[in-house]
C-alpha positions in Angstrom: 210.5 133.2 128.3 208.6 135.0 131.2 205.1 133.9 129.7 206.3 130.3 129.7 207.6 130.5 133.4 204.1 132.0 134.3 202.1 129.2 132.5 204.2 126.5 134.0 204.0 127.9 137.6 200.2 128.4 137.3 199.6 125.1 135.7 201.7 123.2 138.4 199.5 124.4 141.3 196.3 122.8 139.8 198.1 119.9 138.6 199.8 118.8 141.8 196.8 119.3 144.0 194.8 116.9 141.6 197.7 114.3 141.5 198.0 114.3 145.3 194.3 113.9 145.8 194.0 111.1 143.1 197.0 109.2 144.6 195.8 109.0 148.2 192.6 107.7 150.0 190.2 109.9 151.8 191.4 108.6 155.2 195.0 109.3 154.3 194.1 112.8 153.0 192.2 113.5 156.2 195.3 112.9 158.2 197.8 114.7 156.1 195.7 117.9 155.4 196.3 119.2 158.9 200.0 119.0 158.3 199.5 120.8 155.1 197.8 123.6 156.6 200.6 124.1 159.1 203.0 124.0 156.3 201.3 126.4 154.0 200.8 128.9 156.8 204.6 129.0 157.3 205.3 129.1 153.6 202.8 132.0 153.0 203.9 134.1 156.0 207.6 133.6 155.1 207.0 134.6 151.4 205.0 137.6 152.3 207.1 139.0 155.0 210.7 138.0 154.1 210.4 138.2 150.3 207.5 139.8 148.6 207.1 143.0 151.0 210.8 143.5 151.0 211.0 143.5 147.3 208.1 146.1 147.2 209.6 148.5 149.6 213.0 148.5 147.9 211.2 150.3 144.9 210.9 154.1 144.8 207.4 153.9 145.7 206.2 155.8 148.9 206.2 153.7 152.0 203.0 155.3 153.2 201.4 154.5 149.9 202.5 150.8 150.2 201.3 150.5 153.7 198.0 151.9 152.6 197.8 149.4 149.8 198.5 146.6 152.3 195.6 147.8 154.5 193.3 148.1 151.5 194.2 144.7 150.3 193.5 143.0 153.6 190.2 144.7 153.8 189.4 143.7 150.1 190.2 140.0 150.7 188.1 140.2 153.9 185.1 141.6 151.9 185.8 139.2 149.0 185.5 136.1 151.4 182.4 137.7 152.9 180.9 137.5 149.4 182.0 133.9 149.3 184.1 134.7 146.2 187.4 134.0 147.9 187.1 130.6 149.5 190.0 128.5 150.9 188.4 125.5 152.4 190.4 122.9 154.4 187.6 121.2 156.3 186.2 117.8 155.8 184.1 115.4 157.7 185.7 113.6 160.7 188.4 116.5 161.1 187.3 117.2 164.4 185.7 120.5 163.7 182.0 120.8 165.0 180.0 121.0 161.7 176.2 121.0 161.9 174.3 117.9 160.4 174.9 117.3 156.7 177.3 120.3 156.7 179.5 119.0 153.9 176.6 117.7 151.9 175.1 121.2 151.9 178.7 122.7 151.0 179.0 120.4 148.0 175.3 120.0 147.1 173.3 123.2 147.2 176.4 125.4 147.6 178.8 123.2 145.4 178.8 125.6 142.4 179.5 128.6 144.6 182.4 126.7 146.2 183.8 126.0 142.8 183.1 129.6 141.6 184.8 131.0 144.7 187.9 128.7 144.1 188.1 129.7 140.6 188.2 133.3 141.4 190.7 132.7 144.0 192.8 130.8 141.5 192.4 133.5 138.9 193.9 136.0 141.4 196.7 133.8 142.3 197.6 133.5 138.6 197.6 137.5 138.2 199.9 137.6 141.5 202.2 135.0 139.9 202.4 137.0 136.8 203.1 140.2 138.5 205.8 138.5 140.6 207.6 137.1 137.5 207.3 140.4 135.6 209.2 142.0 138.6 211.8 139.3 139.0 212.1 135.8 138.1 213.5 134.7 141.4 210.6 136.4 143.1 208.3 134.6 140.8 209.7 131.2 141.7 209.3 132.1 145.4 205.9 133.4 145.1 204.8 130.3 142.9 206.2 127.9 145.5 204.0 129.7 148.1 200.9 129.6 146.1 201.3 126.0 145.0 201.9 125.0 148.8 198.7 126.6 149.8 196.7 125.3 146.8 197.3 121.8 147.7 195.6 121.7 151.1 192.8 124.0 149.7 192.1 121.8 146.6 192.5 118.6 148.7 189.9 120.0 151.3 187.4 120.8 148.6 188.0 117.5 146.9 187.1 115.7 150.2 183.8 117.9 150.6 182.7 117.0 147.1 183.3 113.2 147.8 181.4 113.4 151.0 178.6 114.9 149.2 178.4 111.8 147.0 180.2 112.8 143.8 182.3 110.3 142.3 186.0 110.4 142.6 186.4 111.1 138.8 183.8 114.1 138.9 185.4 115.7 142.0 188.9 115.4 140.5 187.6 117.0 137.3 185.8 119.9 138.9 188.9 120.5 141.0 191.3 120.4 137.9 189.0 122.8 136.1 189.0 125.2 139.1 192.7 125.0 139.3 193.1 125.8 135.6 191.7 129.3 136.2 195.0 130.2 137.6 196.6 129.7 134.1 194.0 132.1 132.7 194.8 134.7 135.4 198.6 134.3 134.7 198.3 134.9 130.9 195.9 137.8 131.3 198.2 139.2 134.0 201.2 139.0 131.7 199.5 141.1 128.9 197.6 143.5 130.9 200.0 144.1 133.8 203.2 144.0 131.9 203.0 147.6 130.2 202.4 149.0 133.9 205.8 148.6 135.4 205.2 151.5 137.7 202.4 149.3 139.4 204.5 146.4 140.2 205.3 147.4 143.8 201.7 147.9 144.5 200.6 144.6 143.0 203.3 142.8 145.1 201.9 144.5 148.2 198.4 143.2 147.3 200.0 139.8 146.8 201.4 139.9 150.3 198.2 141.1 151.7 196.5 137.9 150.0 199.1 135.6 151.6 199.0 137.4 155.0 195.2 137.3 155.1 194.9 133.6 154.0 197.6 132.7 156.6 196.2 134.6 159.6 192.4 134.6 158.9 192.0 131.1 157.6 195.0 128.8 158.3 196.3 129.8 161.8 192.8 129.8 163.3 192.4 126.3 162.2 195.5 125.3 164.3 194.1 127.0 167.4 192.6 123.9 169.1 193.4 122.5 172.5 196.0 120.0 171.6 198.5 117.8 173.2 202.0 119.0 173.7 203.0 116.4 171.0 200.5 117.8 168.5 201.4 121.3 169.2 205.2 120.6 168.7 204.1 119.1 165.4 202.2 122.1 164.3 205.3 124.3 165.1 207.6 121.8 163.4 205.5 122.0 160.2 205.3 125.9 160.4 209.2 126.1 160.5 209.4 123.6 157.7 207.2 125.9 155.6 209.5 128.9 156.5 212.6 127.0 155.9 211.4 125.9 152.3 211.0 129.4 151.3 214.4 130.4 152.7 216.0 127.3 150.9 214.1 128.3 147.4 215.3 131.8 147.8 218.9 130.7 148.3 218.8 128.1 145.5 217.1 130.6 143.1 219.7 133.2 143.7 222.5 130.7 143.1 221.2 129.9 139.7 
């Protein structure tokens, strides 16, 4: 049953992002993606700091070892992104960011395959994280899946817009995004069989998962929100951050009731 949960959760992230991208116009996606970035930042931080890390520290593992793992995880994801193997792009033309000329065409043209490769590796890692969470506790698996899905949607929507701006057809852009998203399923299934027998490693894997969430939120998402904005737009960002955190609190309450 746990394997089924993992497959459903990993499949949902890729499927939802494609469905949302397919159902909305590029103009609408461009307006919505900013709110999704704020929302997913709140979701990731709340999941890491209020659920995943507390679960890991309730184990018998040494706190010093867990903090060392957290530090190593943050450095690892920093280096992985440096190598362009852990992308989480949310930009698009007309988003107010100052890109150089033909930035998106280069991203999806010459660098298009590296973008898709990086996202596939990112999604694969997310699948392993979901597997580790479900193997630790079903409730934690649900919360972790919600956090990853919330982040996957703006990530995949951003890449979808980049590919469209580069001249790819809507159909091809959606297909490539779907294929990239399905690597999470492979990561989840492999994680179930490889990680499963090593129960003593679960606390450390949870800390690595938390380091991934914190890194993405702090190094990628929140800097995108640090622009000079009107009071109205700033309050909107704070509201969406709060909504993201409240979603996790609500999911935790509901999952424990059931």
